[in-house]
N, C-alpha and C positions, 0 to 999 in steps of 0.2 A: 379607466381601464383597470386600475388597481382595485377599485371598488367591485367591478364585475367579476375579476378573478377571485377576490375574496369571498363574493356572494356564492360562486360556483363551488369553492372549497367547502364553504359552511353548508351548502346545500347537500354535499355528499360526504361530509365528515361522518365517521362511524357514530358519533353521538347522536346525529340527527337521522341517519339512514337506518341503523340497525333495527330490525324487528326484535322486540324484547319479549322474552318469555313471561308468562303471566304468573303472578304470585300464587294464584289459586290452583295451580296444577298440582296433581298428587305425585310427588317425587318418590314416594314409597309404594307405588302401584304394584300390584301382584306380578306383573310381567315387566321386569327391568328392561327388556328389550325395547318395549314401547317408549319408556322414558328416554332411552338412549336415541331412539329414532327421532323422537320429538326434538331434541337439542341438535341432533346432526342436521335435520331438515331446516331448522332455523338458521345454522351456519351456512348451509348450501344456498338458502334464500338470500341471505345478506351478501354472501360472496358474488351471487349472480347480479344482484342490483348494482354493486359498485363496478363489477367487471363490464357491465353493459355501458355504464357511463364513461369509465375510463377508456374503454376500447372503441365504442360506437357512438358515444355522446348521446345515448338514449336513456332517458329517464323513464323507467318502466313503471314507476309509481304515478307519474303525471306527465304523460308524453306530449311533446309539442308539435310532433310531426305525425303524418298518417301516411306512411309508405309501407311497402312489404316488409322491410327489414324491422321496422318498429312494431308492425303487427305481430310479426313472429316472436320477437322479444317479449312483448306484452303477454302473448299466449303462453310462453314458456314460464314467465314470472307468475302467472295465475295458477299454472300447474303446480309450481313449487310452493306457492302460498297455500294452495288447497291441501297439500300434503300436511303442512304445518298445522292448519286448522283442524285437520282430521285427527291428528295425534292430540292436539290440544283439547279438543271436545271430549276425548276418551278420558284423558287425565283430569279434566275439570269436573266431568260427571263423577268419577271416582271420589273426588273430594266432597262432592255433595252426598254420596252414599255414605262415606265415613262420618260426615257430620250427623247422620241419622243413626249412627251406631253399628253400621255394617263393617265386617272384617274383610280382609283381602280374599279370603276363601269364599265368603258369601257373595261378594261382588263377582268373582269369577263364575260362580254358578248362576248368578243373576244374568250376566252377559251372554253365557252359553244357553240361555233360556231353559235351564234344568230347574230353576226355582223362580217364582214371581216375588215380587216385593212383599206381597201379602203372605206367601210361604215363609219368607225369611223373617217377618214381623211375628208370625205364629211360632216359629222355631225359637226366636229370641224370648218370647213370652213363656214358652215352656221350659226354656233353660232357667229363666228366673224363677220360675214356680218351683222347679226342681231344686234350685240352690237354697231357696228359702225354706223348702220343706225339709231338706236334708239338715239345715242349721237348727231347725226348731223341733223336728219330730224324729228323724231317723236315728238319733242317737240311741233310741230304745225300741224303734220299729212300732208298727201298729198291729194290734191283735185282737181277738175276741174279748169284748168287755169294755174296749176303748170307745170314746165318743168325742164329738167335736167336728169342726169345720174341715179338718183334713180327712176324716172318715167320709164326711159328706162328699168331698171331691172325688175320693176313690170310688165311691158308690156310683157317682155320675159316669165316671169312666167305664165301670163294669156294665152299666145299663147301655152305654154306647156300644159295648162290644157284644150285646145280645142277651144279657142276662136280666131276668125279671125279679128285681129285689126292690125293697124299700130304699128310698133315698132320703134318709132321715138323720144321718149323722151318727147313728148307733151301730157299733161293730157287733152284729149279732150272728147267729149260727148260719143263717141264709147268706149273709155276706161273706163269711169264712168259706162256705161251701163254694159259692161263685168264684171267690178268689183262688181257691185251690184248683178248680176246673181251669181257670184262666192260666194259672201257672203251669198246670200240666199241658195245656195245648200249646204253650209257648216255650216248652222244654226248659222249664225252670223248676226248682225243687218245690213240690206242691205242699207247702206247710200251712197255707192259709194266712200267712203273715206278710204284711206290706214291708218290704225292705227295698234297698236301693235297686236291685235288678228288676224286681216286680214293678216298681214305679216306673223305671225307664220303658218297659214295654207298655204300660198303661198310657204313657204320654205320647207314644207313637200314634195313638188313634186320632183321626181328624177332629179338629176342634168343633166343627159344625155338628158332629154327631153327638157331642156332649151337652148341647144346649137344651133340647126338649127333655123334660123330666117325664118319662114314660113308665117310670116303676109304679108297681102297685103293692099295697100292703099284703 
């Protein structure tokens, strides 16, 4: 009898019963309410498991009987467990996204179907491109007479925007003329010099449009 009582106690001792939160959930998720709901639903679930055993002697995790009271209790348990799993899936997916370098704002856009993962990857690539460009070139800007890979990239962007110029890495008059027109159309100061503001506008062009080299000499 003593063993049976001990066995029942161990079976429903909190250390054995409690549903434990997963270590891989994102506790810094962009919506704190989801994190709170996750932990609240776990507490509700654990309380329900213990109360059903204490009050009705029903083990909803591993029922021994098949009567209406047990079936009802199991159905309620599965609903509560389902809510836990719902919030858990969201928070675990957020952890996966962040492991790939996404921020809370990007994850929010992704979840709202405003951006695809490809869009976000392209956005991050352009941001990295901009940061590198700023560190290496924009201290002095680019203007007529300059040449090199950064001029080449700028020309690709201008071609993607509809200008017919040579894509050769040489900042010549035709490149300056195209850049001035681009700046004018985007309400920038049309000086034909590639600065921070002009680069930002050029980087808004879809990446796919910059791949074919359609320029002619």
